[in-house]
MARKOL-708772 format. One line per field, with one value per atom (N, C-alpha, C, O): x, y, z; chain; residue number from 1; residue in three letters. Coordinates in nm, 4 decimals. Layout:
<atoms>
xx: X,...
yy: Y,...
zz: Z,...
chaine: A,...
num: NUM,...
residu: Ala,...
</atoms>
This chain:
<atoms>
xx: -0.6485,-0.6404,-0.7727,-0.8797,-0.7628,-0.8843,-0.8692,-0.7584,-0.9803,-0.9781,-1.0139,-1.1064,-0.9392,-0.9617,-0.9468,-0.8390,-1.0544,-1.0547,-1.0060,-0.9260,-1.0546,-1.0247,-0.8771,-0.8335,-0.8003,-0.6599,-0.6411,-0.6978,-0.5614,-0.5358,-0.4330,-0.3280,-0.4634,-0.3757,-0.3284,-0.4090,-0.1990,-0.1443,-0.1944,-0.1943,-0.2361,-0.2813,-0.1606,-0.1224,-0.1014,0.0245,0.0022,0.0406,-0.0594,-0.0934,0.0306,0.0295,0.1356,0.2556,0.3131,0.3503,0.3206,0.3704,0.2799,0.3279,0.1507,0.0558,0.0651,0.0521,0.0874,0.1031,0.2312,0.2327,0.3379,0.4628,0.4447,0.4908,0.3784,0.3511,0.2668,0.2906,0.1678,0.0838,0.1686,0.1527,0.2582,0.3439,0.4318,0.4455,0.4912,0.5780,0.4979,0.5426,0.3811,0.2970,0.2480,0.2390,0.2166,0.1732,0.2833,0.2575,0.4047,0.5171,0.5382,0.5683,0.5229,0.5364,0.4301,0.4591,0.3076,0.1991,0.2253,0.2054,0.2697,0.2925,0.4051,0.4081,0.4970,0.6048,0.5510,0.6201,0.4287,0.3702,0.2922,0.2429,0.2804,0.2131,0.3020,0.4246,0.2404,0.3206,0.3999,0.3615,0.5097,0.5925,0.5462,0.6273,0.4159,0.3599,0.3560,0.3867,0.3183,0.3082,0.2063,0.2320,0.0924,-0.0117,0.0339,0.0126,0.0956,0.1443,0.2468,0.2423,0.3391,0.4398,0.3759,0.4160,0.2770,0.2081,0.1347,0.1434,0.0633,-0.0080,0.0882,0.0612,0.2002,0.3000,0.3473,0.3563,0.3770,0.4259,0.3228,0.3528,0.2000,0.0934,0.0607,0.0508,0.0440,0.0072,0.1201,0.0953,0.2440,0.3566,0.3585,0.3741,0.3427,0.3444,0.2276,0.2459,0.1077,-0.0100,-0.0205,-0.0768,0.0317,0.0208,0.1271,0.1078,0.2400,0.3467,0.3510,0.4127,0.2883,0.2948,0.2236,0.2692,0.1140,0.0509,0.1445,0.1372,0.2303,0.3224,0.4164,0.4407,0.4688,0.5607,0.4881,0.5396,0.3694,0.2938,0.2488,0.2485,0.2112,0.1701,0.2883,0.2738,0.4052,0.5241,0.5554,0.5925,0.5405,0.5645,0.4605,0.4937,0.3358,0.2307,0.2587,0.2326,0.3107,0.3421,0.4535,0.4645,0.5352,0.6433,0.6013,0.6860,0.4725,0.4226,0.4608,0.4738,0.4782,0.5209,0.4055,0.4272,0.2845,0.1679,0.0479,0.0513,-0.0579,-0.1818,-0.2390,-0.2871,-0.2329,-0.2839,-0.2043,-0.2622,-0.0729,0.0125,-0.0173,-0.0210,-0.0388,-0.0733,-0.2029,-0.2096,-0.3048,-0.4334,-0.4166,-0.4737,-0.3396,-0.3154,-0.2485,-0.2875,-0.1476,-0.0761,-0.1615,-0.1498,-0.2459,-0.3359,-0.4389,-0.4752,-0.4856,-0.5785,-0.5142,-0.5793,-0.3852,-0.3144,-0.3054,-0.3092,-0.2939,-0.2874,-0.4208,-0.4250,-0.5296,-0.6629,-0.7119,-0.7710,-0.6869,-0.7398,-0.6342,-0.6583
yy: -2.8038,-2.6623,-2.5958,-2.6554,-2.4756,-2.4005,-2.2605,-2.2129,-2.1976,-2.0633,-1.9620,-1.9822,-1.8534,-1.7465,-1.6162,-1.5849,-1.5401,-1.4139,-1.4327,-1.3539,-1.5360,-1.5683,-1.5965,-1.5967,-1.6202,-1.6569,-1.7970,-1.8301,-1.8780,-2.0122,-2.0055,-1.9429,-2.0695,-2.0718,-2.2153,-2.3083,-2.2328,-2.3662,-2.4220,-2.3527,-2.5456,-2.6140,-2.6853,-2.7923,-2.6282,-2.6751,-2.7686,-2.7369,-2.8827,-2.9752,-3.0263,-3.0379,-3.0564,-3.1087,-3.0071,-3.0442,-2.8818,-2.7784,-2.7638,-2.7459,-2.7715,-2.7582,-2.8774,-2.8603,-2.9976,-3.1152,-3.1065,-3.1461,-3.0553,-3.0386,-2.9341,-2.9542,-2.8236,-2.7208,-2.7775,-2.7479,-2.8596,-2.9227,-3.0108,-3.0079,-3.0890,-3.1777,-3.0989,-3.1356,-2.9910,-2.9082,-2.8459,-2.8460,-2.7934,-2.7325,-2.8362,-2.8074,-2.9558,-3.0621,-3.0970,-3.1116,-3.1102,-3.1431,-3.0330,-3.0624,-2.9077,-2.7965,-2.8050,-2.7802,-2.8397,-2.8524,-2.9711,-2.9614,-3.0829,-3.2036,-3.1855,-3.2542,-3.0949,-3.0676,-3.0148,-3.0208,-2.9632,-2.9062,-3.0076,-2.9746,-3.1311,-3.2344,-3.2743,-3.2696,-3.3133,-3.3507,-3.4796,-3.5609,-3.4974,-3.6169,-3.7296,-3.7963,-3.7499,-3.8626,-3.9830,-3.9716,-4.0977,-4.2182,-4.1955,-4.2291,-4.1394,-4.1139,-4.0072,-4.0216,-3.9014,-3.7951,-3.8461,-3.8102,-3.9296,-3.9861,-4.0778,-4.0780,-4.1547,-4.2440,-4.1632,-4.1943,-4.0604,-3.9759,-3.9040,-3.8922,-3.8561,-3.7901,-3.8838,-3.8444,-4.0069,-4.1030,-4.1340,-4.1318,-4.1633,-4.1980,-4.0811,-4.0987,-3.9631,-3.8465,-3.8013,-3.7506,-3.8194,-3.7849,-3.8760,-3.8288,-4.0064,-4.1005,-4.0778,-4.0721,-4.0648,-4.0502,-3.9110,-3.8963,-3.8101,-3.6740,-3.6343,-3.5408,-3.7052,-3.6705,-3.7625,-3.7274,-3.8769,-3.9713,-3.9232,-3.9576,-3.8454,-3.8017,-3.7215,-3.7364,-3.6387,-3.5603,-3.6521,-3.6311,-3.7530,-3.8463,-3.9344,-3.9593,-3.9812,-4.0660,-3.9894,-4.0445,-3.8641,-3.7834,-3.7587,-3.7640,-3.7317,-3.7111,-3.8363,-3.8273,-3.9524,-4.0772,-4.0987,-4.1465,-4.0642,-4.0789,-3.9884,-4.0268,-3.8707,-3.7783,-3.8313,-3.7919,-3.9203,-3.9801,-4.1123,-4.1890,-4.1385,-4.2642,-4.2742,-4.1736,-4.3972,-4.4204,-4.4206,-4.4077,-4.4349,-4.4360,-4.3803,-4.3621,-4.3538,-4.3048,-4.4096,-4.3765,-4.5353,-4.6441,-4.6527,-4.6715,-4.6391,-4.6413,-4.5223,-4.5364,-4.4045,-4.2844,-4.3068,-4.2768,-4.3592,-4.3837,-4.4818,-4.4623,-4.5864,-4.6854,-4.6203,-4.6459,-4.5363,-4.4729,-4.3677,-4.3506,-4.2982,-4.2020,-4.2742,-4.2254,-4.3890,-4.4679,-4.5062,-4.5037,-4.5423,-4.5733,-4.4511,-4.4640,-4.3357,-4.2111,-4.1815,-4.1388,-4.2042,-4.1714,-4.2721,-4.2350,-4.3977,-4.5030,-4.5515,-4.6394
zz: 5.1581,5.1322,5.1692,5.1573,5.2125,5.2416,5.1836,5.1591,5.1628,5.1056,5.2134,5.2921,5.2151,5.3106,5.2356,5.1851,5.2279,5.1531,5.0090,4.9586,4.9453,4.8063,4.7800,4.6649,4.8856,4.8697,4.9279,5.0320,4.8599,4.9094,5.0220,5.0074,5.1327,5.2480,5.2681,5.2677,5.2854,5.3060,5.4390,5.5408,5.4366,5.5573,5.6169,5.5696,5.7184,5.7747,5.8937,6.0063,5.8684,5.9756,6.0480,6.1706,5.9762,6.0403,6.1397,6.2510,6.1011,6.1927,6.3142,6.4261,6.2923,6.4031,6.4986,6.6198,6.4453,6.5308,6.6134,6.7300,6.5540,6.6286,6.7391,6.8514,6.7078,6.8097,6.9228,7.0399,6.8874,6.9898,7.0806,7.2027,7.0220,7.1013,7.1970,7.3137,7.1484,7.2324,7.3465,7.4612,7.3158,7.4199,7.5205,7.6398,7.4735,7.5636,7.6627,7.7821,7.6136,7.7015,7.8053,7.9210,7.7657,7.8613,7.9703,8.0873,7.9328,8.0311,8.1231,8.2442,8.0665,8.1463,8.2469,8.3491,8.2200,8.3160,8.4482,8.5500,8.4478,8.5695,8.6522,8.7601,8.6029,8.6816,8.7989,8.7888,8.9095,9.0265,9.0006,8.9164,9.0730,9.0582,9.1494,9.2138,9.1540,9.2277,9.1345,9.0158,9.1886,9.1062,8.9945,8.8789,9.0286,8.9287,8.8297,8.7093,8.8784,8.7908,8.6906,8.5729,8.7368,8.6474,8.5425,8.4261,8.5850,8.4919,8.3848,8.2660,8.4270,8.3312,8.2372,8.1177,8.2905,8.2050,8.0943,7.9780,8.1314,8.0333,7.9265,7.8072,7.9707,7.8766,7.7843,7.6628,7.8408,7.7601,7.6688,7.5594,7.7131,7.6269,7.5046,7.3920,7.5264,7.4141,7.3195,7.1979,7.3749,7.2880,7.2267,7.1183,7.2924,7.2425,7.1422,7.0645,7.1433,7.0501,6.9283,6.8276,6.9348,6.8224,6.6954,6.5863,6.7032,6.5781,6.4865,6.3646,6.5413,6.4583,6.3815,6.2627,6.4483,6.3833,6.2819,6.1730,6.3173,6.2261,6.1018,5.9918,6.1187,6.0038,5.9108,5.7887,5.9685,5.8856,5.8047,5.6877,5.8665,5.7945,5.6852,5.5767,5.7126,5.6112,5.4913,5.3773,5.5160,5.4062,5.3162,5.2001,5.3702,5.2922,5.2280,5.1822,5.2247,5.1667,5.0199,4.9501,4.9750,4.8374,4.7385,4.6180,4.7875,4.6988,4.7734,4.8951,4.6985,4.7598,4.8558,4.9642,4.8144,4.8985,5.0292,5.1362,5.0204,5.1389,5.2289,5.3511,5.1692,5.2457,5.3241,5.4433,5.2573,5.3234,5.4376,5.5449,5.4163,5.5219,5.6435,5.7575,5.6186,5.7289,5.7999,5.9212,5.7268,5.7900,5.8767,5.9837,5.8313,5.9137,6.0451,6.1495,6.0407,6.1653,6.2560,6.3783,6.1979,6.2746,6.3413,6.4567,6.2686,6.3196,6.4231,6.5245,6.3964,6.4871,6.5751,6.6579
chaine: A,A,A,A,A,A,A,A,A,A,A,A,A,A,A,A,A,A,A,A,A,A,A,A,A,A,A,A,A,A,A,A,A,A,A,A,A,A,A,A,A,A,A,A,A,A,A,A,A,A,A,A,A,A,A,A,A,A,A,A,A,A,A,A,A,A,A,A,A,A,A,A,A,A,A,A,A,A,A,A,A,A,A,A,A,A,A,A,A,A,A,A,A,A,A,A,A,A,A,A,A,A,A,A,A,A,A,A,A,A,A,A,A,A,A,A,A,A,A,A,A,A,A,A,A,A,A,A,A,A,A,A,A,A,A,A,A,A,A,A,A,A,A,A,A,A,A,A,A,A,A,A,A,A,A,A,A,A,A,A,A,A,A,A,A,A,A,A,A,A,A,A,A,A,A,A,A,A,A,A,A,A,A,A,A,A,A,A,A,A,A,A,A,A,A,A,A,A,A,A,A,A,A,A,A,A,A,A,A,A,A,A,A,A,A,A,A,A,A,A,A,A,A,A,A,A,A,A,A,A,A,A,A,A,A,A,A,A,A,A,A,A,A,A,A,A,A,A,A,A,A,A,A,A,A,A,A,A,A,A,A,A,A,A,A,A,A,A,A,A,A,A,A,A,A,A,A,A,A,A,A,A,A,A,A,A,A,A,A,A,A,A,A,A,A,A,A,A,A,A,A,A,A,A
num: 1,1,1,1,2,2,2,2,3,3,3,3,4,4,4,4,5,5,5,5,6,6,6,6,7,7,7,7,8,8,8,8,9,9,9,9,10,10,10,10,11,11,11,11,12,12,12,12,13,13,13,13,14,14,14,14,15,15,15,15,16,16,16,16,17,17,17,17,18,18,18,18,19,19,19,19,20,20,20,20,21,21,21,21,22,22,22,22,23,23,23,23,24,24,24,24,25,25,25,25,26,26,26,26,27,27,27,27,28,28,28,28,29,29,29,29,30,30,30,30,31,31,31,31,32,32,32,32,33,33,33,33,34,34,34,34,35,35,35,35,36,36,36,36,37,37,37,37,38,38,38,38,39,39,39,39,40,40,40,40,41,41,41,41,42,42,42,42,43,43,43,43,44,44,44,44,45,45,45,45,46,46,46,46,47,47,47,47,48,48,48,48,49,49,49,49,50,50,50,50,51,51,51,51,52,52,52,52,53,53,53,53,54,54,54,54,55,55,55,55,56,56,56,56,57,57,57,57,58,58,58,58,59,59,59,59,60,60,60,60,61,61,61,61,62,62,62,62,63,63,63,63,64,64,64,64,65,65,65,65,66,66,66,66,67,67,67,67,68,68,68,68,69,69,69,69,70,70,70,70,71,71,71,71,72,72,72,72,73,73,73,73,74,74,74,74,75,75,75,75,76,76,76,76
residu: Met,Met,Met,Met,Lys,Lys,Lys,Lys,Phe,Phe,Phe,Phe,Leu,Leu,Leu,Leu,Asp,Asp,Asp,Asp,Lys,Lys,Lys,Lys,Lys,Lys,Lys,Lys,Met,Met,Met,Met,Val,Val,Val,Val,Lys,Lys,Lys,Lys,Phe,Phe,Phe,Phe,Asp,Asp,Asp,Asp,Leu,Leu,Leu,Leu,Gln,Gln,Gln,Gln,Asp,Asp,Asp,Asp,Arg,Arg,Arg,Arg,Leu,Leu,Leu,Leu,Ile,Ile,Ile,Ile,Asp,Asp,Asp,Asp,Phe,Phe,Phe,Phe,Ser,Ser,Ser,Ser,Val,Val,Val,Val,Asn,Asn,Asn,Asn,Leu,Leu,Leu,Leu,Ile,Ile,Ile,Ile,Lys,Lys,Lys,Lys,Val,Val,Val,Val,Leu,Leu,Leu,Leu,Asp,Asp,Asp,Asp,His,His,His,His,Leu,Leu,Leu,Leu,Pro,Pro,Pro,Pro,Asn,Asn,Asn,Asn,Thr,Thr,Thr,Thr,Val,Val,Val,Val,Val,Val,Val,Val,Gly,Gly,Gly,Gly,Lys,Lys,Lys,Lys,His,His,His,His,Leu,Leu,Leu,Leu,Lys,Lys,Lys,Lys,Gly,Gly,Gly,Gly,Gln,Gln,Gln,Gln,Leu,Leu,Leu,Leu,Thr,Thr,Thr,Thr,Arg,Arg,Arg,Arg,Ser,Ser,Ser,Ser,Gly,Gly,Gly,Gly,Thr,Thr,Thr,Thr,Ser,Ser,Ser,Ser,Pro,Pro,Pro,Pro,Ala,Ala,Ala,Ala,Leu,Leu,Leu,Leu,Asn,Asn,Asn,Asn,Tyr,Tyr,Tyr,Tyr,Ala,Ala,Ala,Ala,Glu,Glu,Glu,Glu,Ala,Ala,Ala,Ala,Cys,Cys,Cys,Cys,Asp,Asp,Asp,Asp,Ala,Ala,Ala,Ala,Glu,Glu,Glu,Glu,Ser,Ser,Ser,Ser,Arg,Arg,Arg,Arg,Lys,Lys,Lys,Lys,Asp,Asp,Asp,Asp,Phe,Phe,Phe,Phe,Ile,Ile,Ile,Ile,His,His,His,His,Lys,Lys,Lys,Lys,Ile,Ile,Ile,Ile,Lys,Lys,Lys,Lys,Asn,Asn,Asn,Asn,Leu,Leu,Leu,Leu,Ile,Ile,Ile,Ile,Phe,Phe,Phe,Phe
</atoms>
């Protein structure tokens, strides 16, 4: 949570990660269909969209210890 003008604002990380994934896919659509372009599209799609899914799974953790473990997987 963060404070802005003395009002608490929800930190919507999951929504922001999903928006990032959608925007990344839109950008990657503009890469050329060369061998290198296709390889980069695949790698960046996998690495750029996985944080949203991993964060959602961490939020569904059964305990604080499980949450920390899943967040570590997200970060590293």
